[in-house]
Short mmCIF file of the C-alpha atoms (twelve columns), coordinates in Angstrom:
data_MODEL
# 
_entry.id   MODEL 
# 
loop_
_atom_site.group_PDB 
_atom_site.id 
_atom_site.type_symbol 
_atom_site.label_atom_id 
_atom_site.label_alt_id 
_atom_site.label_comp_id 
_atom_site.label_asym_id 
_atom_site.label_seq_id 
_atom_site.Cartn_x 
_atom_site.Cartn_y 
_atom_site.Cartn_z 
_atom_site.pdbx_PDB_model_num 
ATOM 1   C CA . MET A 1   23.392 46.389 104.061 1 
ATOM 2   C CA . VAL A 2   23.856 47.966 100.649 1 
ATOM 3   C CA . LEU A 3   26.477 50.726 100.745 1 
ATOM 4   C CA . LEU A 4   26.575 51.579 97.062  1 
ATOM 5   C CA . THR A 5   24.549 50.812 93.939  1 
ATOM 6   C CA . CYS A 6   25.517 51.439 90.317  1 
ATOM 7   C CA . LYS A 7   22.375 51.576 88.206  1 
ATOM 8   C CA . ASP A 8   22.315 51.508 84.378  1 
ATOM 9   C CA . LEU A 9   25.780 53.052 84.378  1 
ATOM 10  C CA . SER A 10  27.521 54.065 81.153  1 
ATOM 11  C CA . LEU A 11  31.102 55.337 81.421  1 
ATOM 12  C CA . GLY A 12  33.424 57.118 79.032  1 
ATOM 13  C CA . TYR A 13  34.843 60.405 77.837  1 
ATOM 14  C CA . GLU A 14  33.528 63.235 75.665  1 
ATOM 15  C CA . GLY A 15  30.276 61.411 75.038  1 
ATOM 16  C CA . HIS A 16  31.963 58.186 73.907  1 
ATOM 17  C CA . ALA A 17  30.938 55.210 76.060  1 
ATOM 18  C CA . ILE A 18  33.502 52.515 76.845  1 
ATOM 19  C CA . VAL A 19  31.238 50.660 79.305  1 
ATOM 20  C CA . LYS A 20  27.450 50.435 79.070  1 
ATOM 21  C CA . ASN A 21  24.589 49.193 81.243  1 
ATOM 22  C CA . LEU A 22  26.612 48.438 84.347  1 
ATOM 23  C CA . ASN A 23  24.456 47.307 87.278  1 
ATOM 24  C CA . PHE A 24  25.701 46.038 90.635  1 
ATOM 25  C CA . GLU A 25  25.486 46.487 94.391  1 
ATOM 26  C CA . ILE A 26  28.288 46.637 96.936  1 
ATOM 27  C CA . ASN A 27  27.295 45.471 100.402 1 
ATOM 28  C CA . GLN A 28  28.920 46.066 103.758 1 
ATOM 29  C CA . GLY A 29  31.749 43.534 104.130 1 
ATOM 30  C CA . ASP A 30  32.128 42.673 100.440 1 
ATOM 31  C CA . TYR A 31  35.550 42.120 98.887  1 
ATOM 32  C CA . VAL A 32  35.092 43.118 95.245  1 
ATOM 33  C CA . CYS A 33  37.765 42.709 92.570  1 
ATOM 34  C CA . ILE A 34  37.450 44.608 89.291  1 
ATOM 35  C CA . VAL A 35  39.183 42.719 86.483  1 
ATOM 36  C CA . GLY A 36  39.345 42.966 82.702  1 
ATOM 37  C CA . GLU A 37  41.400 43.940 79.713  1 
ATOM 38  C CA . ASN A 38  43.665 46.976 79.648  1 
ATOM 39  C CA . GLY A 39  41.790 50.141 78.654  1 
ATOM 40  C CA . SER A 40  38.404 48.570 79.336  1 
ATOM 41  C CA . GLY A 41  37.309 51.228 81.846  1 
ATOM 42  C CA . LYS A 42  38.278 49.814 85.237  1 
ATOM 43  C CA . SER A 43  39.913 53.009 86.518  1 
ATOM 44  C CA . THR A 44  37.109 55.073 84.968  1 
ATOM 45  C CA . LEU A 45  34.602 53.047 86.993  1 
ATOM 46  C CA . MET A 46  36.581 53.677 90.171  1 
ATOM 47  C CA . LYS A 47  36.714 57.436 89.504  1 
ATOM 48  C CA . THR A 48  32.959 57.416 88.910  1 
ATOM 49  C CA . ILE A 49  32.301 55.577 92.176  1 
ATOM 50  C CA . LEU A 50  34.415 58.204 93.947  1 
ATOM 51  C CA . GLY A 51  32.461 61.035 92.318  1 
ATOM 52  C CA . LEU A 52  35.568 62.312 90.513  1 
ATOM 53  C CA . GLN A 53  34.017 61.749 87.096  1 
ATOM 54  C CA . PRO A 54  30.324 61.879 86.151  1 
ATOM 55  C CA . PRO A 55  28.745 58.919 84.338  1 
ATOM 56  C CA . LEU A 56  27.511 59.381 80.773  1 
ATOM 57  C CA . GLU A 57  24.268 57.703 81.822  1 
ATOM 58  C CA . GLY A 58  22.848 56.125 84.948  1 
ATOM 59  C CA . LYS A 59  23.804 56.932 88.507  1 
ATOM 60  C CA . VAL A 60  25.762 55.919 91.583  1 
ATOM 61  C CA . ILE A 61  23.553 55.659 94.667  1 
ATOM 62  C CA . THR A 62  24.858 55.448 98.227  1 
ATOM 63  C CA . GLY A 63  22.773 53.901 100.991 1 
ATOM 64  C CA . ASP A 64  22.143 54.067 104.726 1 
ATOM 65  C CA . GLY A 65  23.690 57.495 105.203 1 
ATOM 66  C CA . PHE A 66  26.947 56.503 103.491 1 
ATOM 67  C CA . ARG A 67  28.517 59.214 101.298 1 
ATOM 68  C CA . GLN A 68  31.024 59.121 98.438  1 
ATOM 69  C CA . THR A 69  33.269 61.476 100.422 1 
ATOM 70  C CA . GLU A 70  33.566 58.767 103.097 1 
ATOM 71  C CA . ILE A 71  35.321 56.324 100.746 1 
ATOM 72  C CA . GLY A 72  39.028 55.752 101.361 1 
ATOM 73  C CA . TYR A 73  41.065 55.704 98.154  1 
ATOM 74  C CA . LEU A 74  44.490 54.306 97.316  1 
ATOM 75  C CA . PRO A 75  45.293 55.322 93.709  1 
ATOM 76  C CA . GLN A 76  48.044 54.046 91.477  1 
ATOM 77  C CA . GLN A 77  51.249 55.867 92.368  1 
ATOM 78  C CA . SER A 78  53.080 58.062 89.905  1 
ATOM 79  C CA . ILE A 79  56.828 58.747 90.036  1 
ATOM 80  C CA . VAL A 80  56.069 62.247 91.343  1 
ATOM 81  C CA . GLN A 81  53.921 60.887 94.177  1 
ATOM 82  C CA . LYS A 82  56.597 58.367 95.193  1 
ATOM 83  C CA . ASP A 83  59.026 61.270 95.604  1 
ATOM 84  C CA . PHE A 84  56.654 63.412 97.686  1 
ATOM 85  C CA . PRO A 85  58.688 65.323 100.357 1 
ATOM 86  C CA . ALA A 86  56.318 64.982 103.322 1 
ATOM 87  C CA . SER A 87  56.484 62.938 106.504 1 
ATOM 88  C CA . VAL A 88  54.525 59.761 107.133 1 
ATOM 89  C CA . TRP A 89  52.534 61.606 109.805 1 
ATOM 90  C CA . GLU A 90  51.599 64.451 107.453 1 
ATOM 91  C CA . ILE A 91  50.473 62.127 104.673 1 
ATOM 92  C CA . VAL A 92  48.381 59.856 106.893 1 
ATOM 93  C CA . LEU A 93  46.775 62.765 108.758 1 
ATOM 94  C CA . SER A 94  45.769 64.335 105.431 1 
ATOM 95  C CA . GLY A 95  43.372 61.417 104.998 1 
ATOM 96  C CA . CYS A 96  41.154 63.109 107.587 1 
ATOM 97  C CA . SER A 97  40.758 66.289 105.509 1 
ATOM 98  C CA . ASN A 98  37.266 65.421 104.223 1 
ATOM 99  C CA . ARG A 99  36.053 65.288 107.827 1 
ATOM 100 C CA . MET A 100 37.238 68.789 108.729 1 
ATOM 101 C CA . GLY A 101 34.554 70.889 107.070 1 
ATOM 102 C CA . LEU A 102 35.537 74.537 107.488 1 
ATOM 103 C CA . ARG A 103 37.896 73.897 110.407 1 
ATOM 104 C CA . PRO A 104 41.463 75.028 109.670 1 
ATOM 105 C CA . PHE A 105 43.099 72.462 111.969 1 
ATOM 106 C CA . TYR A 106 42.824 68.735 112.681 1 
ATOM 107 C CA . ASN A 107 41.110 67.903 115.950 1 
ATOM 108 C CA . SER A 108 42.281 65.446 118.621 1 
ATOM 109 C CA . GLN A 109 40.093 62.587 117.337 1 
ATOM 110 C CA . GLU A 110 41.501 62.913 113.829 1 
ATOM 111 C CA . LYS A 111 45.043 62.859 115.207 1 
ATOM 112 C CA . ARG A 112 44.223 59.764 117.265 1 
ATOM 113 C CA . ASP A 113 42.791 58.046 114.198 1 
ATOM 114 C CA . ALA A 114 45.922 58.867 112.195 1 
ATOM 115 C CA . LYS A 115 48.165 57.461 114.923 1 
ATOM 116 C CA . GLU A 116 46.059 54.297 115.270 1 
ATOM 117 C CA . ASN A 117 46.096 53.655 111.527 1 
ATOM 118 C CA . ILE A 118 49.856 54.166 111.366 1 
ATOM 119 C CA . GLU A 119 50.202 51.609 114.164 1 
ATOM 120 C CA . LYS A 120 47.804 49.231 112.390 1 
ATOM 121 C CA . MET A 121 49.985 49.339 109.285 1 
ATOM 122 C CA . GLY A 122 53.131 48.655 111.338 1 
ATOM 123 C CA . MET A 123 54.668 52.050 110.530 1 
ATOM 124 C CA . SER A 124 54.961 53.605 113.999 1 
ATOM 125 C CA . ASP A 125 58.762 53.527 113.875 1 
ATOM 126 C CA . HIS A 126 58.631 55.636 110.707 1 
ATOM 127 C CA . ILE A 127 56.039 58.198 111.799 1 
ATOM 128 C CA . ARG A 128 58.466 61.121 111.365 1 
ATOM 129 C CA . SER A 129 60.288 59.639 108.368 1 
ATOM 130 C CA . CYS A 130 60.166 61.275 104.961 1 
ATOM 131 C CA . TYR A 131 57.776 59.407 102.683 1 
ATOM 132 C CA . ARG A 132 60.111 59.423 99.676  1 
ATOM 133 C CA . GLU A 133 62.819 57.649 101.688 1 
ATOM 134 C CA . LEU A 134 60.602 54.604 102.321 1 
ATOM 135 C CA . SER A 135 60.541 51.375 100.327 1 
ATOM 136 C CA . GLY A 136 57.666 50.710 97.931  1 
ATOM 137 C CA . GLY A 137 55.941 48.384 100.375 1 
ATOM 138 C CA . GLN A 138 56.285 50.889 103.211 1 
ATOM 139 C CA . GLN A 139 54.843 53.623 101.012 1 
ATOM 140 C CA . GLN A 140 51.805 51.461 100.268 1 
ATOM 141 C CA . ARG A 141 51.298 50.846 103.983 1 
ATOM 142 C CA . VAL A 142 51.365 54.614 104.543 1 
ATOM 143 C CA . LEU A 143 48.819 55.187 101.778 1 
ATOM 144 C CA . LEU A 144 46.594 52.463 103.216 1 
ATOM 145 C CA . ALA A 145 46.751 54.191 106.609 1 
ATOM 146 C CA . ARG A 146 45.798 57.444 104.893 1 
ATOM 147 C CA . ALA A 147 42.851 55.774 103.131 1 
ATOM 148 C CA . LEU A 148 41.633 54.339 106.431 1 
ATOM 149 C CA . CYS A 149 41.612 57.830 107.960 1 
ATOM 150 C CA . ALA A 150 38.997 58.780 105.375 1 
ATOM 151 C CA . THR A 151 36.628 55.908 106.104 1 
ATOM 152 C CA . ARG A 152 35.321 53.318 108.498 1 
ATOM 153 C CA . LYS A 153 33.372 51.482 105.809 1 
ATOM 154 C CA . MET A 154 34.896 51.252 102.308 1 
ATOM 155 C CA . ILE A 155 38.295 51.493 100.617 1 
ATOM 156 C CA . LEU A 156 39.008 51.561 96.877  1 
ATOM 157 C CA . LEU A 157 42.398 50.282 95.746  1 
ATOM 158 C CA . ASP A 158 43.734 50.755 92.208  1 
ATOM 159 C CA . GLU A 159 46.318 48.009 91.575  1 
ATOM 160 C CA . PRO A 160 47.931 48.369 95.020  1 
ATOM 161 C CA . VAL A 161 50.789 45.886 94.456  1 
ATOM 162 C CA . THR A 162 52.135 47.140 91.113  1 
ATOM 163 C CA . GLY A 163 55.946 47.140 91.151  1 
ATOM 164 C CA . LEU A 164 56.262 45.310 94.469  1 
ATOM 165 C CA . ASP A 165 58.248 42.095 94.922  1 
ATOM 166 C CA . PRO A 166 56.356 38.845 95.650  1 
ATOM 167 C CA . ILE A 167 57.009 38.865 99.412  1 
ATOM 168 C CA . VAL A 168 55.810 42.456 99.868  1 
ATOM 169 C CA . THR A 169 52.891 41.779 97.515  1 
ATOM 170 C CA . GLY A 170 51.773 38.939 99.778  1 
ATOM 171 C CA . GLU A 171 52.076 41.185 102.838 1 
ATOM 172 C CA . ILE A 172 49.896 43.894 101.268 1 
ATOM 173 C CA . TYR A 173 47.270 41.335 100.227 1 
ATOM 174 C CA . ASP A 174 47.219 39.933 103.772 1 
ATOM 175 C CA . ILE A 175 46.785 43.418 105.248 1 
ATOM 176 C CA . VAL A 176 43.866 44.187 102.944 1 
ATOM 177 C CA . TYR A 177 42.281 40.798 103.627 1 
ATOM 178 C CA . ASN A 178 42.490 41.368 107.393 1 
ATOM 179 C CA . LEU A 179 40.959 44.832 107.019 1 
ATOM 180 C CA . ASN A 180 38.051 43.174 105.242 1 
ATOM 181 C CA . ARG A 181 37.591 40.096 107.423 1 
ATOM 182 C CA . LYS A 182 38.587 41.374 110.863 1 
ATOM 183 C CA . ASP A 183 37.710 45.078 110.677 1 
ATOM 184 C CA . GLY A 184 34.678 44.769 108.398 1 
ATOM 185 C CA . ILE A 185 36.010 47.258 105.835 1 
ATOM 186 C CA . THR A 186 34.424 46.809 102.415 1 
ATOM 187 C CA . VAL A 187 37.153 46.420 99.777  1 
ATOM 188 C CA . VAL A 188 36.894 47.306 96.083  1 
ATOM 189 C CA . MET A 189 40.145 46.578 94.246  1 
ATOM 190 C CA . ILE A 190 41.281 46.816 90.635  1 
ATOM 191 C CA . SER A 191 43.719 44.004 89.962  1 
ATOM 192 C CA . HIS A 192 45.549 42.357 87.078  1 
ATOM 193 C CA . ASP A 193 46.431 39.526 89.472  1 
ATOM 194 C CA . ILE A 194 43.621 37.107 88.698  1 
ATOM 195 C CA . GLU A 195 44.997 34.495 91.132  1 
ATOM 196 C CA . ALA A 196 44.733 36.969 94.006  1 
ATOM 197 C CA . ALA A 197 41.255 37.974 92.874  1 
ATOM 198 C CA . MET A 198 40.140 34.345 92.942  1 
ATOM 199 C CA . LYS A 199 41.732 33.817 96.362  1 
ATOM 200 C CA . TYR A 200 40.363 36.847 98.203  1 
ATOM 201 C CA . ALA A 201 37.316 38.258 96.421  1 
ATOM 202 C CA . THR A 202 33.709 37.505 97.283  1 
ATOM 203 C CA . LYS A 203 32.455 39.319 94.172  1 
ATOM 204 C CA . ILE A 204 33.921 39.959 90.726  1 
ATOM 205 C CA . ILE A 205 33.211 42.802 88.320  1 
ATOM 206 C CA . HIS A 206 34.595 41.972 84.875  1 
ATOM 207 C CA . ILE A 207 34.759 44.794 82.333  1 
ATOM 208 C CA . GLY A 208 35.563 44.085 78.704  1 
ATOM 209 C CA . LYS A 209 33.701 43.342 75.489  1 
ATOM 210 C CA . THR A 210 30.960 42.108 77.781  1 
ATOM 211 C CA . VAL A 211 30.325 42.931 81.436  1 
ATOM 212 C CA . PHE A 212 29.899 40.543 84.351  1 
ATOM 213 C CA . CYS A 213 28.936 41.325 87.953  1 
ATOM 214 C CA . GLY A 214 28.420 38.514 90.424  1 
ATOM 215 C CA . THR A 215 29.925 36.189 92.993  1 
ATOM 216 C CA . LYS A 216 33.327 34.579 92.531  1 
ATOM 217 C CA . ASP A 217 31.755 31.158 91.913  1 
ATOM 218 C CA . GLU A 218 29.374 32.602 89.338  1 
ATOM 219 C CA . TYR A 219 32.268 34.310 87.597  1 
ATOM 220 C CA . LEU A 220 34.353 31.135 87.382  1 
ATOM 221 C CA . SER A 221 31.574 29.426 85.458  1 
ATOM 222 C CA . SER A 222 30.868 32.440 83.213  1 
ATOM 223 C CA . MET A 223 31.836 32.879 79.562  1 
ATOM 224 C CA . GLU A 224 33.709 36.085 80.490  1 
ATOM 225 C CA . ALA A 225 36.012 34.180 82.823  1 
ATOM 226 C CA . LYS A 226 36.591 31.334 80.369  1 
ATOM 227 C CA . LEU A 227 37.632 33.716 77.585  1 
ATOM 228 C CA . PHE A 228 39.620 36.017 79.861  1 
ATOM 229 C CA . LEU A 229 41.610 33.271 81.543  1 
ATOM 230 C CA . LYS A 230 42.162 31.415 78.276  1 
ATOM 231 C CA . ASP A 231 43.501 34.460 76.467  1 
ATOM 232 C CA . GLY A 232 45.777 35.414 79.372  1 
ATOM 233 C CA . GLU A 233 44.808 39.060 78.935  1 
ATOM 234 C CA . HIS A 234 44.947 39.558 82.686  1 
ATOM 235 C CA . ASN A 235 48.703 39.452 82.492  1 
ATOM 236 C CA . GLY A 236 48.813 42.660 80.473  1 
# 
């Protein structure tokens, strides 16, 4: 089942395109990694998929009743966000806000979903803790729980392991992989970690001087992959 299609997409700012003629589909259950050089438009693509930024040309089409507002999103964290003075419960529950419509309060189902997602991320013991007092890995687990409150189908992750140590990085990757394989959540992740992309992804979107969209095996035999891996630009 196709959840989202990008058709003839051109992305950029103030009329200047940084990516042109982007065409791909994201199906239910896919694990998609977006890779490429710094400044190539990876985050711009993610914002366009979310509906936060309009494309210069082309369109993003959702299928089978799926809506952009139903996508869970874990953005890159800023220093200000890491120091946010709210509780774990408040942050996770806020992931349900797109489901509220005009209601001023969260309903019982939304509160149950928040509690279940906190438990799923192993953060039940910290449910009343202040977010800014948590470790980096714990904060990412909280933000993943929040993203899951917004969706039952697709999450977008923008470099979710930046700044984390190798052990915690592996834990986050395992959590995301299990969400994809066991829970059927479609994953779209921007990553500079090409080894992780090759390990977990089913599809690769490469953005750079040229654009590639296809399966992991197709990518490994592509000219984009050969040049990218040879130059080591993924380490930047």
